[in-house]
N, C-alpha and C positions, 0 to 999 in steps of 0.2 A: 328744546321739551319736544315730549313725544304726545303726539296728535291723538284725540278720542275721534272714534268714528262709530256713531250710533246709526244702526240698520235694523229697520223691522217694516213689514210688508204695508204696514198703512202708516205714512207720514206724520199723522197727529200723535200717535204714541214714540217714534222716534223724538219730535220735537219735544214732548213733554220729556221724555229722559233727558235729553239736551240741555232743556231749560232747568231742571234740576242739578245738571252738573255745573253748567255756567253761575247758577246762584249760589252754589257750594265752592265757588272759587277757581274751578276748571274752564282753562282757556283753549282755544282751539278746538272748540268740539263741533263735528259735523252730523246734518242728521242726512239719512237716504232710505231709500228703499227698496235698490237691489245688489246683489252681490258685483255686477260690472260696474254701478257706481263707487263702490267701496274699492274695488281694485282701481279704478280711476283717481282715485284720491290718494292712492299710497303710489301712483306711479312716481312724485316727487321726494318722497319719503321711504325709507324701508322700515322704519320704527313707528308703530300705532299701535292703539289699543281697540278695539274693534268688540264693541258691543252690540248683540244681535240677538234675535230670535232662532228659531229652530227652524224656520223656514223663511225664507224672501220671497220676494215676487217671483225671481227668475233661478234659484239655484236653494238648496238646502245648505246649514252649516257647515255640514263635512266636506261638501264641495268647496265651498268659500275657503274653510281652514285648509284645503289641500292647494289652493292657489295664492296663499299670502307670503309675502317676503318671509324671509328668516326671521328678519326683526321685529314682525308683528306680533301680537298676543290677542287672542279671542277669547271672550267671556259671554258665554250663552245662556240666555235667559229663558227658562222654559219650566213646562213642568216635570218631574222626576217620571214619568211615563215616557216622554220624548226621549230623556237623556239615558233610560235605564240600558242599552246595548252600547252605549258610548263610554270607552276606557280612558281617554286623552284629556 
């Protein structure tokens, strides 16, 4: 099963989203605050869905996207203002 990694700069936000996912039947959901933590959790698996904010503690979503393994997918949660210049 593909794991879900929720990454937001405030751990409270990441945990809240993780809890919503778990309550709705998704298993293997991890919460973290940095891109480095996301990449560390992806060492054992090339497949995952990363749900993150536009900016994490240590990097922006585009930088993290460039470092993800080929089997990982990313969903960025942000306002349209931040995402306006991104065409991915």
